[in-house]
C-alpha positions as CSV (number, residue, x, y, z in Angstrom):
1,X,0.0,0.0,0.0
2,X,1.4,3.4,-1.0
3,X,1.5,5.8,1.8
4,X,-1.0,8.7,1.5
5,X,0.2,12.3,0.7
6,X,0.7,14.4,3.8
7,X,-1.6,17.4,4.4
8,X,-0.2,20.7,3.0
9,X,0.6,22.0,6.5
10,X,3.2,19.4,6.9
11,X,4.2,18.5,3.2
12,X,7.0,20.9,3.0
13,X,8.3,19.6,6.3
14,X,10.6,17.0,7.4
15,X,10.7,14.2,6.8
16,X,8.9,14.6,3.6
17,X,11.1,17.6,2.6
18,X,14.7,17.8,4.0
19,X,15.6,21.0,6.0
20,X,18.3,23.3,4.6
21,X,20.3,23.8,7.8
22,X,22.8,26.4,6.1
23,X,25.6,24.2,6.9
24,X,28.4,24.1,4.2
25,X,31.2,22.8,6.0
26,X,32.5,21.6,9.2
27,X,33.0,25.1,10.6
28,X,29.3,25.9,10.0
29,X,28.3,22.5,11.8
30,X,30.6,23.5,14.8
31,X,29.0,26.7,15.0
32,X,25.6,25.1,15.1
33,X,26.3,22.9,17.8
34,X,25.6,24.8,21.1
35,X,27.6,22.5,23.5
36,X,30.8,23.6,21.7
37,X,30.5,26.8,23.3
38,X,30.3,25.3,26.9
39,X,32.7,22.4,26.8
40,X,35.6,21.0,24.7
41,X,33.2,17.9,23.9
42,X,35.2,14.7,23.4
43,X,32.4,11.9,24.3
44,X,30.8,11.5,21.0
45,X,31.3,7.7,21.4
46,X,28.8,7.9,24.3
47,X,26.5,10.3,22.7
48,X,26.9,12.8,20.1
49,X,26.0,16.6,20.6
50,X,23.2,17.7,18.4
51,X,23.1,20.8,16.2
52,X,20.5,23.3,16.5
53,X,18.8,22.8,13.1
54,X,18.4,19.1,13.9
55,X,17.0,19.7,17.2
56,X,14.5,22.2,15.7
57,X,13.7,19.6,13.1
58,X,12.8,17.1,15.8
59,X,10.7,19.5,17.9
60,X,8.9,21.0,14.8
61,X,7.8,17.7,13.5
62,X,6.3,16.7,16.9
63,X,4.6,19.9,17.2
64,X,3.2,19.8,13.9
65,X,2.0,16.2,14.1
66,X,0.2,17.0,17.3
67,X,-1.3,20.4,16.1
68,X,-1.6,20.9,12.4
69,X,-2.2,17.4,11.3
70,X,-5.1,16.9,13.8
71,X,-6.8,19.9,12.3
72,X,-6.7,18.9,8.6
73,X,-5.6,15.2,8.5
74,X,-5.3,11.7,9.9
75,X,-2.2,11.6,12.5
76,X,-1.9,7.8,11.9
77,X,-1.9,8.1,8.1
78,X,0.8,11.0,8.4
79,X,2.9,9.2,10.9
80,X,3.0,6.0,8.7
81,X,3.9,8.0,5.8
82,X,6.7,9.4,7.9
83,X,8.0,6.1,8.7
84,X,8.2,5.1,4.8
85,X,9.8,8.6,3.9
86,X,12.5,8.2,6.9
87,X,13.3,4.6,5.7
88,X,13.8,5.7,2.2
89,X,16.1,8.4,3.1
90,X,18.2,6.6,5.6
91,X,18.6,3.3,3.9
92,X,21.0,4.3,1.2
93,X,23.3,6.0,3.7
94,X,24.2,2.5,5.0
95,X,24.1,0.8,1.7
96,X,20.7,-0.9,2.2
97,X,17.2,-0.6,0.5
98,X,14.3,0.6,2.3
99,X,12.8,-2.7,2.6
100,X,15.9,-3.9,4.4
101,X,15.6,-1.2,7.1
102,X,13.6,-1.2,10.3
103,X,13.3,1.7,12.6
104,X,14.1,0.7,16.3
105,X,14.5,2.7,19.6
106,X,18.2,2.1,19.9
107,X,21.1,-0.5,19.2
108,X,20.0,-2.2,22.4
109,X,16.5,-2.7,20.9
110,X,17.9,-4.0,17.6
111,X,20.2,-6.5,19.1
112,X,17.7,-7.7,21.6
113,X,15.1,-8.1,19.0
114,X,17.1,-10.0,16.4
115,X,18.6,-12.3,19.0
116,X,15.0,-13.2,20.3
117,X,13.8,-13.7,16.7
118,X,16.2,-16.4,16.2
119,X,14.7,-18.8,18.7
120,X,17.8,-20.2,19.6
121,X,16.6,-21.1,23.3
122,X,14.3,-23.5,21.4
123,X,17.2,-25.2,19.7
124,X,19.1,-28.2,21.0
125,X,22.8,-27.5,21.8
126,X,22.4,-24.0,20.1
127,X,25.8,-22.1,20.2
128,X,26.6,-18.3,19.7
129,X,29.9,-17.0,19.1
130,X,30.9,-13.5,20.1
131,X,34.1,-11.6,21.4
132,X,35.1,-10.3,24.7
133,X,35.1,-6.8,23.1
134,X,31.2,-6.3,23.2
135,X,29.1,-3.6,24.6
136,X,26.7,-4.3,27.3
137,X,24.1,-3.7,24.6
138,X,25.0,-7.0,23.1
139,X,26.1,-8.7,26.5
140,X,22.7,-8.4,28.4
141,X,20.6,-10.1,25.6
142,X,23.3,-12.6,25.2
143,X,23.2,-13.5,29.1
144,X,19.5,-13.8,28.6
145,X,20.2,-16.5,26.1
146,X,22.7,-18.1,28.3
147,X,20.1,-18.4,31.0
148,X,18.0,-20.4,28.9
149,X,20.6,-22.8,27.9
150,X,22.3,-21.4,25.0
151,X,26.0,-21.8,24.9
152,X,27.7,-18.4,24.5
153,X,31.3,-18.6,23.4
154,X,33.5,-15.7,23.5
155,X,36.9,-15.4,21.4
156,X,39.4,-13.6,23.4
157,X,41.0,-10.5,21.7
158,X,44.1,-8.8,22.4
159,X,44.0,-4.8,22.7
160,X,41.2,-4.8,20.4
161,X,42.5,-7.2,17.8
162,X,41.0,-10.5,17.1
163,X,42.8,-13.8,15.7
164,X,40.7,-14.7,12.6
165,X,42.0,-18.3,12.9
166,X,40.6,-18.6,16.6
167,X,37.4,-17.0,15.2
168,X,37.1,-19.6,12.5
169,X,37.6,-22.2,14.8
170,X,35.0,-20.9,17.3
171,X,32.1,-20.6,14.6
172,X,32.7,-23.9,13.1
173,X,29.6,-25.1,14.8
174,X,27.8,-22.2,15.7
175,X,24.2,-21.2,15.1
176,X,25.0,-17.5,15.4
177,X,27.7,-15.0,15.7
178,X,27.5,-11.6,17.1
179,X,30.3,-8.9,17.0
180,X,31.0,-5.3,16.7
181,X,32.4,-3.7,13.6
182,X,34.6,-1.2,15.6
183,X,35.6,-1.8,19.3
184,X,34.1,0.6,21.6
185,X,36.8,0.3,24.3
186,X,39.9,0.2,21.7
187,X,39.0,2.2,18.7
188,X,40.1,-0.6,16.4
189,X,38.2,-1.7,13.4
190,X,37.4,-5.2,13.0
191,X,37.7,-7.2,9.8
192,X,34.0,-7.6,9.4
193,X,33.6,-9.1,6.1
194,X,36.2,-11.8,6.9
195,X,34.4,-12.6,10.2
196,X,31.2,-12.6,8.5
197,X,32.4,-15.0,5.6
198,X,33.9,-17.5,8.3
199,X,30.7,-17.6,10.2
200,X,28.4,-17.9,7.4
201,X,30.6,-20.8,5.7
202,X,29.6,-22.5,9.1
203,X,26.0,-21.8,8.5
204,X,25.8,-19.2,11.3
205,X,23.6,-16.3,11.4
206,X,25.6,-13.0,11.6
207,X,24.5,-9.9,13.6
208,X,26.8,-6.9,13.4
209,X,26.8,-4.1,16.1
210,X,27.8,-1.1,14.1
211,X,26.7,1.7,16.5
212,X,29.9,3.4,16.5
213,X,30.3,3.5,12.9
214,X,27.8,5.6,11.0
215,X,28.7,9.3,10.9
216,X,32.4,8.3,11.6
217,X,33.2,6.6,8.5
218,X,31.4,5.2,5.4
219,X,29.3,2.2,6.0
220,X,28.1,-0.5,3.3
221,X,26.2,-3.3,5.0
222,X,26.0,-5.3,1.6
223,X,30.0,-5.3,1.2
224,X,30.1,-6.6,4.9
225,X,27.7,-9.4,3.9
226,X,26.0,-9.9,7.2
227,X,22.5,-11.0,8.0
228,X,21.8,-8.2,10.1
229,X,23.2,-4.9,11.3
230,X,22.2,-2.6,13.9
231,X,23.1,1.2,14.6
232,X,21.8,4.4,16.0
233,X,21.6,8.0,15.3
234,X,22.7,9.6,18.6
235,X,26.4,9.0,18.6
236,X,28.5,10.1,15.7
237,X,25.5,11.1,13.5
238,X,24.7,13.7,16.3
239,X,21.0,12.7,16.5
240,X,19.0,12.4,19.6
241,X,18.2,9.2,21.6
242,X,15.6,7.0,20.2
243,X,16.8,6.9,16.7
244,X,17.8,3.4,16.2
245,X,17.8,1.4,13.1
246,X,18.2,-2.2,11.8
247,X,19.3,-3.7,8.6
248,X,18.2,-7.1,7.8
249,X,19.3,-8.8,4.5
250,X,16.1,-9.7,2.4
251,X,17.2,-13.4,2.2
252,X,17.3,-13.6,5.9
253,X,14.3,-11.7,7.0
254,X,11.7,-14.6,6.2
255,X,13.2,-17.0,8.9
256,X,13.1,-14.3,11.9
257,X,10.1,-14.4,14.1
258,X,10.2,-11.1,16.0
259,X,9.1,-11.8,19.8
260,X,7.4,-8.4,20.1
261,X,4.9,-7.4,17.3
262,X,2.5,-4.6,16.8
263,X,0.3,-3.3,14.1
264,X,3.2,-1.9,12.1
265,X,4.8,-5.4,12.3
266,X,2.1,-7.1,9.9
267,X,0.7,-6.6,6.5
268,X,-3.0,-6.0,7.6
269,X,-3.4,-5.0,11.3
270,X,-7.2,-5.2,10.8
271,X,-7.2,-8.6,9.1
272,X,-5.3,-12.0,9.3
273,X,-2.3,-12.1,11.2
274,X,1.0,-11.9,8.6
275,X,4.3,-10.6,9.4
276,X,5.5,-8.1,6.9
277,X,8.0,-9.6,4.5
278,X,10.6,-6.9,5.0
279,X,12.7,-5.5,7.9
280,X,9.7,-3.6,9.1
281,X,8.4,-6.9,10.7
282,X,10.6,-5.6,13.7
283,X,8.6,-2.3,14.0
284,X,5.7,-2.1,16.4
285,X,3.3,0.7,17.1
286,X,3.2,4.5,17.6
287,X,6.9,4.9,18.6
288,X,8.2,8.4,18.6
289,X,8.7,9.8,14.9
290,X,10.6,12.9,16.0
291,X,14.0,11.0,16.9
292,X,13.8,9.4,13.5
293,X,13.1,12.6,11.7
294,X,16.3,13.8,13.3
295,X,18.0,10.7,11.9
296,X,16.8,11.5,8.4
297,X,18.2,15.0,8.7
298,X,21.4,13.6,10.0
299,X,22.2,11.5,7.1
300,X,21.1,14.1,4.7
301,X,23.8,16.6,6.6
302,X,26.5,13.9,6.5
303,X,25.8,13.2,2.9
304,X,26.2,16.9,2.1
305,X,29.5,17.2,4.1
306,X,30.8,14.1,2.7
307,X,31.3,11.3,5.0
308,X,34.7,10.5,3.6
309,X,35.6,14.2,4.2
310,X,34.5,13.8,7.9
311,X,36.3,10.6,8.4
312,X,39.6,12.2,6.9
313,X,39.1,15.0,9.5
314,X,38.4,12.7,12.3
315,X,41.5,10.8,11.6
316,X,43.8,14.0,11.1
317,X,42.6,15.3,14.8
318,X,43.0,12.0,16.4
319,X,46.4,11.7,14.9
320,X,47.3,15.2,16.1
321,X,46.2,14.0,19.6
322,X,48.0,10.6,19.7
323,X,51.2,12.5,18.5
324,X,51.2,14.6,21.5
325,X,50.6,11.9,24.2
326,X,53.3,9.6,25.6
327,X,53.2,6.3,23.6
328,X,53.2,4.2,26.7
329,X,50.0,5.8,27.5
330,X,48.1,5.3,24.4
331,X,46.3,1.9,24.6
332,X,44.4,2.3,21.4
333,X,46.4,2.0,18.1
334,X,49.3,4.4,17.6
335,X,48.2,4.8,14.1
336,X,44.5,5.8,14.6
337,X,41.9,3.8,12.9
338,X,39.0,5.8,14.3
339,X,38.2,8.8,16.5
340,X,38.1,6.7,19.7
341,X,41.3,7.1,21.8
342,X,41.9,5.0,24.8
343,X,44.4,6.5,27.3
344,X,45.9,4.9,30.5
345,X,45.7,7.5,33.2
346,X,45.8,7.2,37.1
347,X,42.3,7.0,38.6
348,X,40.2,7.3,35.4
349,X,36.9,8.3,37.0
350,X,38.8,11.0,39.1
351,X,40.5,12.1,35.8
352,X,37.2,12.5,34.1
353,X,35.8,14.6,36.8
354,X,38.9,16.8,36.8
355,X,38.7,17.4,33.1
356,X,35.0,18.0,33.3
357,X,35.8,20.7,36.0
358,X,38.2,22.4,33.4
359,X,35.7,22.3,30.7
360,X,36.6,19.1,28.9
361,X,34.2,16.1,28.3
362,X,35.5,12.5,28.2
363,X,34.6,9.2,29.8
364,X,36.1,6.3,31.7
365,X,36.0,2.8,30.6
366,X,35.6,-0.3,32.8
367,X,37.6,-2.5,30.7
368,X,40.6,-1.4,30.2
369,X,40.6,0.7,33.2
370,X,41.4,4.0,31.3
371,X,39.7,7.1,29.8
372,X,38.4,7.2,26.3
373,X,38.4,10.3,24.1
374,X,36.1,10.4,21.2
375,X,37.4,13.0,18.5
376,X,34.8,13.8,16.0
377,X,35.2,16.3,12.9
378,X,33.3,19.2,15.0
379,X,36.4,19.1,17.1
380,X,39.4,21.7,16.4
381,X,43.0,21.4,16.5
382,X,43.0,23.9,19.4
383,X,40.7,21.7,21.5
384,X,43.0,18.7,20.8
385,X,46.0,20.4,21.8
386,X,44.3,21.7,24.9
387,X,43.3,18.2,26.0
388,X,46.7,16.8,25.5
389,X,48.1,19.5,27.8
390,X,45.3,18.6,30.3
391,X,46.4,15.2,30.2
392,X,50.1,15.9,30.5
393,X,49.5,17.6,33.7
394,X,48.1,14.4,35.2
395,X,50.8,12.3,34.5
């Protein structure tokens, strides 16, 4: 069914018509991010600071949907058309089609939903292979599977590096493989396509946590070859919370049975129960549209700026930071692969508080016991040098 045309009051608004934020380059982007006037913000790997234009688009959509649309249209019809428009805009940004994309609440939501949809707890002697690099977003639903009798096998890594031979051995009898495309605690990029190929050769379903990738470097899920990939807009894409997304390969979706369903999960909510034949079977009811309007505007912005250009600037600034730190203090790669820099400092949590008091935002890590710096393209050379000086004063 084709989505209906939106009423005139919203037809020229996001997500139907992209916003023109007046941002032509990275300097313009920085100028539109309010937090940059308050602190040197190096915690995008946790949650990115949103530009004003995006916040206005999110808030504006919600106001119009709950006011103008109620006056001259059907809020449900317009909302459902909005979901379609957002998928159409976001999917190409990660190399997918709209039918292969579902709009979720978060990375955790997507990971948990896919793992539940596999039904592994109903399979005798089921095995899931993962790594010791994973974020709690994956570890928690994996723990639920372990509680229900599924064997969770973790491949050990060294400083964010994985032995691909050890991985291949581990997945030889696996039903599923779950891993990150980028190590959140070391800033290393994993060989995603190689890990996927090894798992799929063994017949395992592959699920990739890519939350640290979109907005930091180009992502092409089809090049990875995974069955499913999860992400979110609230980190490097600088969106708001609630803007998760889930890619599911068209050949894999038919075998997935989501545990939670709503009328957006099925083909005819008023008729016979039948799951949608697309990734949208993972969508449920009247979830907040505004957050995903922000996601659509984020990807439009990064397309205009050029994701490769953003990535190059991230690496330039990150390399500048690493070059000014003592080599023995840098736990992440000496030649940065991402904007995540892990630094060995005394008393990491106290260091985070001290830096915050001095107007610099970073975060501590539980493993390794370090601080993590997230360098994005909106940061400046002056901020990087200031951070290096602040850290030097601690040692």
